[in-house]
Structure formats: structure tokens, C-alpha cells
ROZAVO-508834 format. One record per residue (C-alpha): residue number from 1; chain; x, y, z. Coordinates in nm, 3 decimals. Layout:
N
NODE num cadena      c1      c2      c3
NODE NUM      A       X       Y       Z
...
END
This chain:
556
NODE num cadena      c1      c2      c3
NODE   1      A -11.497  -8.568   2.623
NODE   2      A -11.206  -8.732   2.442
NODE   3      A -11.005  -9.016   2.594
NODE   4      A -10.730  -8.785   2.720
NODE   5      A -10.983  -8.584   2.915
NODE   6      A -11.141  -8.900   3.054
NODE   7      A -10.801  -9.016   3.179
NODE   8      A -10.680  -8.686   3.320
NODE   9      A -10.983  -8.492   3.441
NODE  10      A -10.957  -8.438   3.820
NODE  11      A -10.683  -8.701   3.839
NODE  12      A -10.483  -8.488   4.085
NODE  13      A -10.774  -8.549   4.322
NODE  14      A -10.798  -8.921   4.244
NODE  15      A -10.419  -8.964   4.277
NODE  16      A -10.398  -9.235   4.009
NODE  17      A -10.048  -9.258   3.863
NODE  18      A -10.060  -9.147   3.499
NODE  19      A  -9.717  -9.139   3.335
NODE  20      A  -9.598  -8.972   3.017
NODE  21      A  -9.287  -8.905   2.817
NODE  22      A  -9.201  -8.539   2.765
NODE  23      A  -9.138  -8.334   2.454
NODE  24      A  -8.792  -8.367   2.304
NODE  25      A  -8.690  -8.673   2.507
NODE  26      A  -8.662  -9.021   2.349
NODE  27      A  -9.007  -9.049   2.182
NODE  28      A  -8.907  -8.802   1.915
NODE  29      A  -8.897  -9.010   1.596
NODE  30      A  -9.201  -9.197   1.457
NODE  31      A  -9.021  -9.531   1.487
NODE  32      A  -8.938  -9.470   1.851
NODE  33      A  -9.292  -9.349   1.921
NODE  34      A  -9.434  -9.672   1.778
NODE  35      A  -9.177  -9.883   1.964
NODE  36      A  -9.259  -9.719   2.297
NODE  37      A  -9.633  -9.763   2.245
NODE  38      A  -9.581 -10.133   2.182
NODE  39      A  -9.322 -10.220   2.445
NODE  40      A  -9.395  -9.981   2.734
NODE  41      A  -9.765 -10.025   2.819
NODE  42      A  -9.714  -9.861   3.160
NODE  43      A  -9.653  -9.529   2.981
NODE  44      A  -9.999  -9.375   2.942
NODE  45      A  -9.911  -9.068   2.732
NODE  46      A  -9.649  -9.041   2.459
NODE  47      A  -9.532  -8.691   2.374
NODE  48      A  -9.357  -8.605   2.048
NODE  49      A  -9.086  -8.353   1.981
NODE  50      A  -9.200  -7.999   1.892
NODE  51      A  -9.295  -7.985   1.524
NODE  52      A  -9.298  -7.664   1.322
NODE  53      A  -9.450  -7.569   0.987
NODE  54      A  -9.113  -7.601   0.814
NODE  55      A  -8.797  -7.793   0.891
NODE  56      A  -8.562  -7.649   1.152
NODE  57      A  -8.205  -7.768   1.196
NODE  58      A  -8.155  -7.638   1.549
NODE  59      A  -7.822  -7.551   1.704
NODE  60      A  -7.475  -7.673   1.624
NODE  61      A  -7.358  -7.971   1.832
NODE  62      A  -7.303  -8.034   2.115
NODE  63      A  -7.671  -8.008   2.203
NODE  64      A  -7.663  -8.207   2.526
NODE  65      A  -7.428  -8.209   2.823
NODE  66      A  -7.398  -8.320   3.183
NODE  67      A  -7.145  -8.157   3.411
NODE  68      A  -7.278  -8.347   3.710
NODE  69      A  -7.432  -8.694   3.737
NODE  70      A  -7.811  -8.681   3.704
NODE  71      A  -7.816  -8.321   3.580
NODE  72      A  -7.832  -8.217   3.216
NODE  73      A  -7.802  -7.918   2.987
NODE  74      A  -7.971  -7.907   2.649
NODE  75      A  -7.930  -7.688   2.342
NODE  76      A  -8.128  -7.867   2.071
NODE  77      A  -8.306  -7.556   1.945
NODE  78      A  -8.635  -7.714   1.833
NODE  79      A  -8.472  -7.933   1.567
NODE  80      A  -8.750  -8.102   1.366
NODE  81      A  -8.835  -8.219   1.010
NODE  82      A  -9.140  -7.994   0.958
NODE  83      A  -9.507  -8.086   0.967
NODE  84      A  -9.546  -8.222   0.613
NODE  85      A  -9.251  -8.460   0.651
NODE  86      A  -9.370  -8.618   0.976
NODE  87      A  -9.748  -8.613   0.929
NODE  88      A  -9.778  -8.923   0.703
NODE  89      A  -9.572  -9.132   0.945
NODE  90      A  -9.776  -9.026   1.248
NODE  91      A -10.098  -9.079   1.054
NODE  92      A  -9.993  -9.435   0.972
NODE  93      A  -9.911  -9.505   1.337
NODE  94      A -10.248  -9.375   1.457
NODE  95      A -10.446  -9.562   1.188
NODE  96      A -10.278  -9.890   1.288
NODE  97      A -10.407  -9.848   1.643
NODE  98      A -10.231  -9.647   1.911
NODE  99      A -10.317  -9.743   2.270
NODE 100      A -10.144  -9.459   2.457
NODE 101      A -10.264  -9.100   2.457
NODE 102      A -10.082  -8.915   2.178
NODE 103      A  -9.963  -8.570   2.277
NODE 104      A  -9.822  -8.384   1.976
NODE 105      A  -9.599  -8.090   2.065
NODE 106      A  -9.611  -7.786   1.835
NODE 107      A  -9.388  -7.480   1.807
NODE 108      A  -9.415  -7.155   1.611
NODE 109      A  -9.310  -6.792   1.632
NODE 110      A  -9.641  -6.640   1.525
NODE 111      A -10.010  -6.710   1.571
NODE 112      A -10.089  -6.797   1.211
NODE 113      A  -9.830  -7.077   1.214
NODE 114      A  -9.972  -7.217   1.538
NODE 115      A -10.316  -7.212   1.375
NODE 116      A -10.179  -7.398   1.074
NODE 117      A -10.020  -7.660   1.300
NODE 118      A -10.331  -7.706   1.515
NODE 119      A -10.546  -7.758   1.205
NODE 120      A -10.291  -8.001   1.061
NODE 121      A -10.250  -8.229   1.364
NODE 122      A -10.584  -8.196   1.545
NODE 123      A -10.745  -8.513   1.412
NODE 124      A -10.435  -8.725   1.484
NODE 125      A -10.371  -8.612   1.840
NODE 126      A -10.548  -8.661   2.171
NODE 127      A -10.367  -8.352   2.298
NODE 128      A -10.184  -8.069   2.126
NODE 129      A  -9.912  -7.921   2.346
NODE 130      A  -9.814  -7.572   2.235
NODE 131      A  -9.452  -7.494   2.316
NODE 132      A  -9.456  -7.152   2.484
NODE 133      A  -9.157  -7.250   2.692
NODE 134      A  -8.831  -7.349   2.518
NODE 135      A  -8.559  -7.134   2.682
NODE 136      A  -8.298  -7.154   2.406
NODE 137      A  -8.505  -7.126   2.087
NODE 138      A  -8.469  -6.855   1.824
NODE 139      A  -8.621  -6.513   1.890
NODE 140      A  -9.000  -6.524   1.879
NODE 141      A  -9.030  -6.893   1.974
NODE 142      A  -9.086  -7.073   2.304
NODE 143      A  -9.032  -6.874   2.621
NODE 144      A  -9.051  -6.542   2.438
NODE 145      A  -9.424  -6.617   2.405
NODE 146      A  -9.486  -6.785   2.740
NODE 147      A  -9.309  -6.527   2.954
NODE 148      A  -9.583  -6.269   2.912
NODE 149      A  -9.942  -6.337   3.026
NODE 150      A -10.089  -6.091   2.776
NODE 151      A  -9.896  -6.233   2.478
NODE 152      A  -9.959  -6.595   2.573
NODE 153      A -10.332  -6.544   2.633
NODE 154      A -10.367  -6.347   2.308
NODE 155      A -10.210  -6.637   2.117
NODE 156      A -10.447  -6.887   2.277
NODE 157      A -10.753  -6.668   2.225
NODE 158      A -10.680  -6.622   1.855
NODE 159      A -10.606  -6.993   1.803
NODE 160      A -10.933  -7.089   1.972
NODE 161      A -11.123  -6.836   1.764
NODE 162      A -10.978  -6.967   1.436
NODE 163      A -11.009  -7.337   1.532
NODE 164      A -11.317  -7.347   1.758
NODE 165      A -11.406  -7.713   1.696
NODE 166      A -11.119  -7.933   1.801
NODE 167      A -11.082  -8.305   1.860
NODE 168      A -10.764  -8.266   2.066
NODE 169      A -10.723  -8.094   2.401
NODE 170      A -10.526  -7.770   2.379
NODE 171      A -10.243  -7.776   2.634
NODE 172      A -10.003  -7.484   2.684
NODE 173      A  -9.650  -7.570   2.799
NODE 174      A  -9.512  -7.296   3.023
NODE 175      A  -9.164  -7.183   3.115
NODE 176      A  -9.050  -7.179   3.479
NODE 177      A  -8.824  -6.883   3.411
NODE 178      A  -9.082  -6.623   3.523
NODE 179      A  -9.199  -6.479   3.852
NODE 180      A  -9.571  -6.521   3.778
NODE 181      A  -9.625  -6.865   3.626
NODE 182      A  -9.959  -6.900   3.806
NODE 183      A -10.085  -6.575   3.655
NODE 184      A  -9.976  -6.682   3.306
NODE 185      A -10.141  -7.024   3.351
NODE 186      A -10.468  -6.864   3.460
NODE 187      A -10.456  -6.625   3.162
NODE 188      A -10.419  -6.901   2.901
NODE 189      A -10.696  -7.107   3.063
NODE 190      A -10.930  -6.807   3.060
NODE 191      A -10.841  -6.755   2.693
NODE 192      A -10.966  -7.105   2.606
NODE 193      A -10.688  -7.359   2.671
NODE 194      A -10.794  -7.695   2.817
NODE 195      A -10.488  -7.721   3.035
NODE 196      A -10.121  -7.642   3.088
NODE 197      A  -9.796  -7.838   3.107
NODE 198      A  -9.506  -7.744   3.335
NODE 199      A  -9.220  -7.723   3.346
NODE 200      A  -8.985  -7.693   3.053
NODE 201      A  -8.615  -7.665   3.126
NODE 202      A  -8.481  -7.401   3.363
NODE 203      A  -8.251  -7.129   3.233
NODE 204      A  -8.096  -7.075   2.989
NODE 205      A  -7.756  -7.075   3.153
NODE 206      A  -7.397  -7.143   3.056
NODE 207      A  -7.278  -7.497   3.123
NODE 208      A  -6.904  -7.514   3.193
NODE 209      A  -6.715  -7.837   3.129
NODE 210      A  -6.505  -7.918   3.440
NODE 211      A  -6.232  -8.090   3.237
NODE 212      A  -6.157  -7.821   2.977
NODE 213      A  -6.297  -7.524   3.168
NODE 214      A  -6.478  -7.423   2.848
NODE 215      A  -6.838  -7.327   2.783
NODE 216      A  -6.990  -7.637   2.625
NODE 217      A  -7.256  -7.494   2.394
NODE 218      A  -7.178  -7.266   2.100
NODE 219      A  -7.125  -6.910   2.221
NODE 220      A  -7.172  -6.793   1.863
NODE 221      A  -7.535  -6.908   1.905
NODE 222      A  -7.577  -6.775   2.257
NODE 223      A  -7.386  -7.035   2.456
NODE 224      A  -7.668  -7.090   2.703
NODE 225      A  -7.879  -7.404   2.730
NODE 226      A  -8.168  -7.523   2.940
NODE 227      A  -8.119  -7.723   3.259
NODE 228      A  -8.307  -8.044   3.336
NODE 229      A  -8.273  -8.345   3.563
NODE 230      A  -8.229  -8.361   3.938
NODE 231      A  -8.144  -7.996   3.986
NODE 232      A  -8.486  -7.868   3.862
NODE 233      A  -8.698  -8.101   4.077
NODE 234      A  -8.792  -7.854   4.350
NODE 235      A  -8.850  -7.574   4.100
NODE 236      A  -9.090  -7.798   3.907
NODE 237      A  -9.290  -7.886   4.219
NODE 238      A  -9.313  -7.521   4.320
NODE 239      A  -9.437  -7.421   3.975
NODE 240      A  -9.694  -7.702   3.955
NODE 241      A  -9.825  -7.613   4.300
NODE 242      A  -9.851  -7.243   4.208
NODE 243      A -10.029  -7.322   3.882
NODE 244      A -10.285  -7.550   4.047
NODE 245      A -10.368  -7.283   4.304
NODE 246      A -10.412  -7.030   4.024
NODE 247      A -10.628  -7.235   3.786
NODE 248      A -10.839  -7.440   4.027
NODE 249      A -10.933  -7.807   3.996
NODE 250      A -11.106  -7.810   3.655
NODE 251      A -10.826  -7.755   3.398
NODE 252      A -10.578  -8.031   3.322
NODE 253      A -10.222  -7.992   3.448
NODE 254      A  -9.937  -8.205   3.311
NODE 255      A  -9.647  -8.197   3.560
NODE 256      A  -9.283  -8.273   3.484
NODE 257      A  -8.930  -8.176   3.579
NODE 258      A  -8.661  -8.380   3.754
NODE 259      A  -8.885  -8.681   3.819
NODE 260      A  -8.695  -9.008   3.859
NODE 261      A  -8.833  -9.198   4.164
NODE 262      A  -9.172  -9.310   4.296
NODE 263      A  -9.141  -9.042   4.567
NODE 264      A  -9.101  -8.779   4.294
NODE 265      A  -9.417  -8.910   4.126
NODE 266      A  -9.615  -8.889   4.450
NODE 267      A  -9.487  -8.539   4.518
NODE 268      A  -9.588  -8.422   4.172
NODE 269      A  -9.942  -8.560   4.214
NODE 270      A  -9.967  -8.403   4.559
NODE 271      A  -9.861  -8.070   4.409
NODE 272      A -10.161  -8.084   4.175
NODE 273      A -10.047  -8.261   3.857
NODE 274      A -10.289  -8.486   3.669
NODE 275      A -10.005  -8.670   3.496
NODE 276      A  -9.633  -8.701   3.563
NODE 277      A  -9.378  -8.662   3.285
NODE 278      A  -9.061  -8.871   3.276
NODE 279      A  -8.777  -8.704   3.087
NODE 280      A  -8.400  -8.683   3.126
NODE 281      A  -8.374  -8.991   3.347
NODE 282      A  -8.466  -9.208   3.046
NODE 283      A  -8.112  -9.156   2.915
NODE 284      A  -7.988  -9.346   3.220
NODE 285      A  -8.189  -9.663   3.147
NODE 286      A  -8.113  -9.965   2.934
NODE 287      A  -8.376 -10.023   2.665
NODE 288      A  -8.471 -10.358   2.818
NODE 289      A  -8.569 -10.176   3.137
NODE 290      A  -8.802  -9.911   2.997
NODE 291      A  -9.119 -10.102   3.087
NODE 292      A  -8.975 -10.232   3.415
NODE 293      A  -8.896  -9.876   3.516
NODE 294      A  -9.236  -9.728   3.423
NODE 295      A  -9.414 -10.021   3.588
NODE 296      A  -9.214  -9.973   3.908
NODE 297      A  -9.298  -9.602   3.915
NODE 298      A  -9.664  -9.680   3.865
NODE 299      A  -9.666  -9.939   4.143
NODE 300      A  -9.459  -9.735   4.392
NODE 301      A  -9.169  -9.982   4.380
NODE 302      A  -8.796  -9.915   4.391
NODE 303      A  -8.637  -9.811   4.061
NODE 304      A  -8.275  -9.793   4.178
NODE 305      A  -8.179 -10.117   4.002
NODE 306      A  -8.281  -9.969   3.664
NODE 307      A  -8.101  -9.633   3.678
NODE 308      A  -7.744  -9.679   3.553
NODE 309      A  -7.496  -9.486   3.771
NODE 310      A  -7.224  -9.260   3.636
NODE 311      A  -7.205  -8.977   3.386
NODE 312      A  -7.201  -9.104   3.027
NODE 313      A  -7.163  -8.749   2.893
NODE 314      A  -6.840  -8.668   3.072
NODE 315      A  -6.552  -8.545   2.854
NODE 316      A  -6.191  -8.667   2.866
NODE 317      A  -5.894  -8.459   2.753
NODE 318      A  -5.642  -8.575   2.492
NODE 319      A  -5.346  -8.432   2.305
NODE 320      A  -5.282  -8.484   1.934
NODE 321      A  -4.970  -8.700   1.901
NODE 322      A  -4.972  -8.728   1.522
NODE 323      A  -5.186  -8.617   1.229
NODE 324      A  -5.143  -8.708   0.864
NODE 325      A  -5.338  -8.707   0.538
NODE 326      A  -5.418  -9.055   0.404
NODE 327      A  -5.602  -9.170   0.097
NODE 328      A  -5.592  -8.819  -0.045
NODE 329      A  -5.896  -8.686   0.140
NODE 330      A  -5.890  -8.826   0.495
NODE 331      A  -5.699  -8.733   0.807
NODE 332      A  -5.565  -8.995   1.046
NODE 333      A  -5.533  -8.850   1.396
NODE 334      A  -5.353  -9.023   1.682
NODE 335      A  -5.435  -8.904   2.035
NODE 336      A  -5.284  -8.950   2.377
NODE 337      A  -5.467  -9.189   2.607
NODE 338      A  -5.665  -9.493   2.501
NODE 339      A  -6.014  -9.640   2.486
NODE 340      A  -6.132  -9.998   2.514
NODE 341      A  -6.360  -9.972   2.211
NODE 342      A  -6.496 -10.278   2.032
NODE 343      A  -6.691 -10.320   1.707
NODE 344      A  -7.041 -10.177   1.751
NODE 345      A  -6.924  -9.895   1.977
NODE 346      A  -6.822  -9.537   1.901
NODE 347      A  -6.717  -9.211   2.067
NODE 348      A  -6.771  -8.839   2.019
NODE 349      A  -6.489  -8.597   1.941
NODE 350      A  -6.535  -8.245   2.083
NODE 351      A  -6.338  -7.928   2.024
NODE 352      A  -6.469  -7.641   2.239
NODE 353      A  -6.657  -7.375   2.042
NODE 354      A  -6.600  -7.565   1.717
NODE 355      A  -6.841  -7.853   1.766
NODE 356      A  -6.862  -8.228   1.817
NODE 357      A  -6.947  -8.534   1.610
NODE 358      A  -6.960  -8.912   1.662
NODE 359      A  -6.679  -9.120   1.513
NODE 360      A  -6.579  -9.482   1.490
NODE 361      A  -6.263  -9.560   1.685
NODE 362      A  -5.999  -9.679   1.438
NODE 363      A  -5.760  -9.799   1.706
NODE 364      A  -5.740  -9.820   2.084
NODE 365      A  -5.364  -9.854   2.146
NODE 366      A  -5.275  -9.591   2.039
NODE 367      A  -5.606  -9.409   2.019
NODE 368      A  -5.676  -9.335   1.655
NODE 369      A  -5.954  -9.172   1.451
NODE 370      A  -6.006  -9.137   1.077
NODE 371      A  -6.176  -8.815   0.963
NODE 372      A  -6.322  -8.722   0.627
NODE 373      A  -6.425  -8.366   0.543
NODE 374      A  -6.803  -8.334   0.564
NODE 375      A  -6.868  -7.993   0.718
NODE 376      A  -6.752  -7.724   0.955
NODE 377      A  -6.632  -7.951   1.234
NODE 378      A  -6.444  -8.202   1.019
NODE 379      A  -6.294  -7.917   0.814
NODE 380      A  -6.148  -7.781   1.137
NODE 381      A  -6.017  -8.125   1.234
NODE 382      A  -5.810  -8.129   0.918
NODE 383      A  -5.609  -7.843   1.066
NODE 384      A  -5.526  -8.028   1.387
NODE 385      A  -5.157  -8.067   1.454
NODE 386      A  -4.931  -8.225   1.712
NODE 387      A  -4.990  -8.079   2.059
NODE 388      A  -5.348  -7.960   1.999
NODE 389      A  -5.615  -8.043   2.258
NODE 390      A  -5.910  -8.266   2.167
NODE 391      A  -6.180  -8.411   2.393
NODE 392      A  -6.375  -8.736   2.372
NODE 393      A  -6.686  -8.872   2.538
NODE 394      A  -6.824  -9.223   2.532
NODE 395      A  -6.805  -9.512   2.461
NODE 396      A  -7.156  -9.559   2.326
NODE 397      A  -7.333  -9.858   2.176
NODE 398      A  -7.254 -10.217   2.268
NODE 399      A  -6.988 -10.457   2.141
NODE 400      A  -7.103 -10.686   1.863
NODE 401      A  -7.077 -11.052   1.954
NODE 402      A  -6.843 -11.191   1.688
NODE 403      A  -6.897 -11.564   1.664
NODE 404      A  -6.625 -11.800   1.539
NODE 405      A  -6.630 -11.903   1.172
NODE 406      A  -6.396 -12.080   0.930
NODE 407      A  -6.320 -11.751   0.754
NODE 408      A  -6.440 -11.392   0.726
NODE 409      A  -6.477 -11.127   0.460
NODE 410      A  -6.450 -10.760   0.559
NODE 411      A  -6.573 -10.494   0.316
NODE 412      A  -6.553 -10.116   0.359
NODE 413      A  -6.619  -9.810   0.152
NODE 414      A  -6.486  -9.460   0.217
NODE 415      A  -6.433  -9.365   0.580
NODE 416      A  -6.611  -9.686   0.683
NODE 417      A  -6.266  -9.842   0.675
NODE 418      A  -6.219  -9.694   1.025
NODE 419      A  -6.436  -9.971   1.170
NODE 420      A  -6.238 -10.260   1.019
NODE 421      A  -5.926 -10.267   1.241
NODE 422      A  -6.126 -10.346   1.555
NODE 423      A  -6.315 -10.622   1.371
NODE 424      A  -5.986 -10.758   1.242
NODE 425      A  -5.841 -10.755   1.592
NODE 426      A  -6.135 -10.955   1.729
NODE 427      A  -6.117 -11.209   1.446
NODE 428      A  -5.741 -11.253   1.484
NODE 429      A  -5.791 -11.343   1.851
NODE 430      A  -6.015 -11.626   1.727
NODE 431      A  -5.762 -11.730   1.461
NODE 432      A  -6.014 -11.663   1.184
NODE 433      A  -5.847 -11.605   0.845
NODE 434      A  -5.991 -11.302   0.669
NODE 435      A  -5.995 -11.119   0.339
NODE 436      A  -6.026 -10.741   0.354
NODE 437      A  -6.160 -10.533   0.063
NODE 438      A  -6.155 -10.153   0.083
NODE 439      A  -6.315  -9.932  -0.179
NODE 440      A  -6.148  -9.597  -0.249
NODE 441      A  -6.213  -9.325  -0.505
NODE 442      A  -5.860  -9.348  -0.640
NODE 443      A  -5.540  -9.524  -0.537
NODE 444      A  -5.278  -9.351  -0.321
NODE 445      A  -4.940  -9.453  -0.190
NODE 446      A  -5.054  -9.403   0.170
NODE 447      A  -5.398  -9.564   0.200
NODE 448      A  -5.606  -9.517   0.518
NODE 449      A  -5.514  -9.767   0.793
NODE 450      A  -5.331  -9.987   0.544
NODE 451      A  -5.057 -10.114   0.777
NODE 452      A  -5.315 -10.179   1.053
NODE 453      A  -5.532 -10.394   0.826
NODE 454      A  -5.249 -10.582   0.658
NODE 455      A  -5.154 -10.714   1.000
NODE 456      A  -5.483 -10.906   1.011
NODE 457      A  -5.515 -11.059   0.664
NODE 458      A  -5.500 -11.020   0.287
NODE 459      A  -5.594 -10.658   0.221
NODE 460      A  -5.683 -10.500  -0.114
NODE 461      A  -5.761 -10.135  -0.182
NODE 462      A  -5.973 -10.109  -0.496
NODE 463      A  -6.020  -9.778  -0.675
NODE 464      A  -6.353  -9.680  -0.827
NODE 465      A  -6.187  -9.553  -1.146
NODE 466      A  -6.507  -9.377  -1.242
NODE 467      A  -6.742  -9.653  -1.127
NODE 468      A  -6.862  -9.594  -0.766
NODE 469      A  -6.859  -9.916  -0.565
NODE 470      A  -6.620 -10.101  -0.796
NODE 471      A  -6.493 -10.282  -0.485
NODE 472      A  -6.806 -10.498  -0.502
NODE 473      A  -6.686 -10.642  -0.835
NODE 474      A  -6.395 -10.798  -0.646
NODE 475      A  -6.626 -11.017  -0.438
NODE 476      A  -6.613 -11.375  -0.564
NODE 477      A  -6.805 -11.690  -0.477
NODE 478      A  -6.482 -11.852  -0.359
NODE 479      A  -6.437 -11.583  -0.094
NODE 480      A  -6.765 -11.669   0.074
NODE 481      A  -6.794 -12.045   0.026
NODE 482      A  -6.835 -12.255   0.336
NODE 483      A  -6.859 -12.121   0.690
NODE 484      A  -6.804 -11.750   0.618
NODE 485      A  -6.922 -11.441   0.801
NODE 486      A  -6.920 -11.103   0.627
NODE 487      A  -6.885 -10.758   0.785
NODE 488      A  -6.978 -10.453   0.574
NODE 489      A  -6.921 -10.087   0.658
NODE 490      A  -6.974  -9.783   0.439
NODE 491      A  -7.234  -9.568   0.265
NODE 492      A  -7.587  -9.708   0.280
NODE 493      A  -7.625  -9.775  -0.092
NODE 494      A  -7.291  -9.952  -0.107
NODE 495      A  -7.381 -10.176   0.188
NODE 496      A  -7.719 -10.258   0.036
NODE 497      A  -7.569 -10.355  -0.300
NODE 498      A  -7.298 -10.559  -0.128
NODE 499      A  -7.552 -10.745   0.084
NODE 500      A  -7.770 -10.828  -0.217
NODE 501      A  -7.473 -10.957  -0.414
NODE 502      A  -7.354 -11.171  -0.123
NODE 503      A  -7.702 -11.320  -0.078
NODE 504      A  -7.702 -11.405  -0.450
NODE 505      A  -7.370 -11.583  -0.393
NODE 506      A  -7.530 -11.800  -0.126
NODE 507      A  -7.440 -11.618   0.197
NODE 508      A  -7.730 -11.648   0.445
NODE 509      A  -7.873 -11.310   0.552
NODE 510      A  -7.804 -11.389   0.917
NODE 511      A  -7.430 -11.414   0.839
NODE 512      A  -7.410 -11.066   0.688
NODE 513      A  -7.346 -10.783   0.934
NODE 514      A  -7.387 -10.416   0.843
NODE 515      A  -7.285 -10.113   1.048
NODE 516      A  -7.588  -9.881   1.068
NODE 517      A  -7.429  -9.557   1.177
NODE 518      A  -7.746  -9.350   1.206
NODE 519      A  -7.753  -8.985   1.305
NODE 520      A  -7.715  -8.941   1.680
NODE 521      A  -7.699  -8.613   1.868
NODE 522      A  -7.656  -8.745   2.221
NODE 523      A  -7.519  -9.100   2.232
NODE 524      A  -7.714  -9.183   2.549
NODE 525      A  -8.063  -9.256   2.416
NODE 526      A  -8.210  -8.917   2.505
NODE 527      A  -8.260  -8.761   2.162
NODE 528      A  -8.410  -9.075   2.003
NODE 529      A  -8.271  -8.973   1.663
NODE 530      A  -8.080  -9.292   1.581
NODE 531      A  -8.369  -9.541   1.617
NODE 532      A  -8.332  -9.832   1.373
NODE 533      A  -8.552 -10.145   1.348
NODE 534      A  -8.635 -10.209   1.715
NODE 535      A  -8.353 -10.040   1.899
NODE 536      A  -8.125  -9.741   1.943
NODE 537      A  -7.774  -9.809   1.806
NODE 538      A  -7.630  -9.565   2.061
NODE 539      A  -7.759  -9.800   2.331
NODE 540      A  -7.750 -10.142   2.168
NODE 541      A  -7.468 -10.121   1.914
NODE 542      A  -7.437 -10.020   1.549
NODE 543      A  -7.414 -10.365   1.385
NODE 544      A  -7.723 -10.542   1.249
NODE 545      A  -7.759 -10.864   1.060
NODE 546      A  -7.902 -10.818   0.712
NODE 547      A  -8.178 -11.055   0.819
NODE 548      A  -8.287 -10.806   1.090
NODE 549      A  -8.287 -10.515   0.848
NODE 550      A  -8.493 -10.694   0.584
NODE 551      A  -8.734 -10.826   0.848
NODE 552      A  -8.811 -10.471   0.962
NODE 553      A  -8.804 -10.323   0.613
NODE 554      A  -8.526 -10.088   0.722
NODE 555      A  -8.370  -9.886   0.443
NODE 556      A  -7.993  -9.928   0.448
END
């Protein structure tokens, strides 16, 4: 009996509160998994995202929405780096000691790939959760397996035959989008599974944005996403209850779906669950409250003070007021309306059925964004013209606390220059004189945000002229002597080289601030993708001191 079985066996009869994260929510990246294990001891089971044999890029953004507070739609599409990419990182975490139960989620579209995955991860995991349930995956994955008792049981039977000796418990995650979930659960248990997990998201269904009236997810890829949060709570309880009646008391049952309060936890245990999964509600918590929240759930205490009210995924409509090419390869777009963005925060731009991406806000009054061509969405943005409709959501992150200093040096490369005007505005309020250096590929008459920056201090645009990062050659010891703080924004390699040069010139690491604009799909701390050092930039802000980055060994 492994430790997962010891914890969970007959727990629905004992009624001890065992809490877990759920697949695809927050504990998705190795760094976030390790962070949660260290800082949230009241979470008993940590579940990963669903890994596949090879990398999968998932669906085009947006992949998450909320048309009503507390309710969510998701359209991730099993995005993951592939088993060989993630295995060494998970192995390192486990070897260093991992107190919670580790539940590794696995996804495949054929038996042989499930067998490969089970063999690969068995020795690392306490439980292996096979995803027979994703409602918006490609054909052959997820719910297309779990919707049929004969298919699902055949998969389990063949996996158990090929991998008869396993360290990890074999758990089958089932879809609620069937009429006979109890029958399917009984079939997979009889085929050799140790337990089942339920439920995955309900649906798929089309989520309609109330502001634009448009379908949110890409109709070219189906347009329908799963539903999670408050609106699936009763469905989850009904499914868990039906499954427990069908499988009896012996198999393990992981229950989840819409849980957010201690009453929800009790109801899930009463329905027959051995553990209770906490999912979408985690996007509504501050990072500092993760442990407080889990502890309160475990001790049947109120959690209302930890759940942040409002809908952080709500879109706002704007009209393009002006659009022009600057710097040769960037587009400066001015929109109606305004935001109160500060350094360390950002917003998403969304164009229905084209996509969405996160961007730094280049100006609040008027609202301004700087866009560089990088793919399908930004290519489309280059065609925006006066009168076109654009939507934003956010703000995300937190404002950086800019402390007074005798002077400041601001350095940007490429589209990173979009962050500098808001920094300059904050410094000007403090009467801090500043020098601004902007690296560009080649000089142009109309440089990006030039008039905005020149209003704050001496501004120089420095062309690479065949040497990438030539702007760093312009940094002198005189610029940073005395009480100087430095703010750097741009490509990772450029920021790293700039920081090292500035340290060599005598600038303390704690006075160097770098904007770590990591990949984020959601902005609300649900996807976990942007984790950096010990926090999520989408929750805590994008700026880090160089001292923090070197302390954690974070690659810039």
C-alpha cells in the first residue's frame, strides 16, 4: 500500500478533509508545483497538468474566460511540453523530498501512448491520473475515450496488462458529459483501475462575451470550451454520488468541481469522495492567502475574506482612435477610454475570432499600446485602423514600488520601450532626473514613443548597426554613480548583459530592476505558466530586482 492509498482508502467513511489541486489549474509548471508543496502544507495532493508523449501547443488564445463572476470557461486544449521535457524537473523535485502526494496527470489518444506514459512516470508519482475526460481536446483524446464504458475499460485493461507492477495508483478521470458515469466508473474499476476522479469540466459549450456579443473561443477550432466554477457544483456532487453507489466503498474516488467553501467540501465528502479538489477558485485568491485558504477549508472556517470579489476576466470595449507605424516595424495604437496602469502591470488585447495577447500599457491618457509583429494576432493588429473595435481585459500584476533616488537610468530594447513611459511618469512625480537609452535595430525619423519619453528626461535612441545590443555600449560609469536606480526592459539576453555590465560598474544588484514578462495565458493565476522565482508575475507584478533573480538562479 503506497502512501496515497494509506491517505485515501475509505476516507469517505472517515470524513477526514483531504484537499488537492486539480489538473490544469495553477500547479502546472514544475516551479509552481515545488512552490505549492513548500508554502501550502494544508494541500495534501498536488496534481500536475496533463502530460503527453510529445509536446502539444493547445488552442489559440483566449483559452480562459468568465462571463459571470465565479464561473469560468476553458479552452486550453491539453497544452504541455511533452514527457521528456518535464520528466527531469519532476524527478529533481521528488528526489529533493516532496511531502504532498504527487498526482501526475497523463493524456493520450491511443493505448500504446498511455502505456509509454505510465511506464515513464510510475516511479515518480504516487498516483497517475489518466485524462479520459477533457471536453475540448483533439479527436481521440479526453472525453472521446471516457464517454464509452467499453472503450474506457478496454484502455484500462490493456494498460494494466502491459504494466502489471506499478508503484503509483492508477486513477481514471471521467467526464460528466454522459448519462451513465456510474456505469463507466464501474467498468474501469473492474478492468483494473485503483480509483476514479470526477469531474472534469462540463460541456463543451459556446461562451458568449456580454460586451461584444461574440463567441469568445476560436470558432475555427470548434469555438466550444469546458465550463467550471460555481455553475458545475451540483453536477459534480451528483456525479460523485452516482459513482460511489456504482463502485462501492473499496475503490478511491477523487471528487472535484465547483468547490470553494467549507460547505462544498463537506458536501463532496458526504457524496462519497475520498479527497476534494480545489480548482478554478484559486484564480480568485492572492498568493499570500493560498495556505490561509486551504487551512480554513480543512478546519471548516470561513473563507470569504480570502476570495477576491469581481470578475478579473471581464472585457471592455474600445475604439481605435489612431494607428501609425513607428520605428519601422512597430505599430502604435491609441484607443478610446483609459486605464490606470502602473509599472509592473499589464493588460490583454482581444479581437474576437482573431485572438488575444498580453501587452504592456504604453500610456494611460490616452490609452496607448505598442505592437511588434510576432505572429498571427500581432500581424492582424498591424491592419487596425481608426474606428475599429478592440477589447481589453485586466489590469494584471501589481504596481512596482518605485523608491526615490538621486537619479535613474532607464534602458529598453525593442518593444520593451513600451514599459518606459509609465516608469518615467512615476519618476517625474518624484522629481528624479533620468537618462533614457533605447536600443533599436536601425534609426528612423519617427521612433517609438519618442515624444512621450523626451518629456521625462534625456532620451537617446541607439541603433544596433549590425551589433545587437549596441545600446549597452552607451552605458557609462558616470550615468550610474551615486544614488542611482536602474530599470531595464527588453529581450532576456539583453537584460542579462545589461545587468552584468551595471554590476561591474558598481551598481548594487538590489538597485537593478528587470521586467520579467513571462508567458501568461490567463493573467489571473489560474494557468500557472508565468511562475518566476517565488511568485506569479500576473499576480505580483512583472518587475524583479536582479538580486532576486540571481538568488533564485532564474534565467533572464
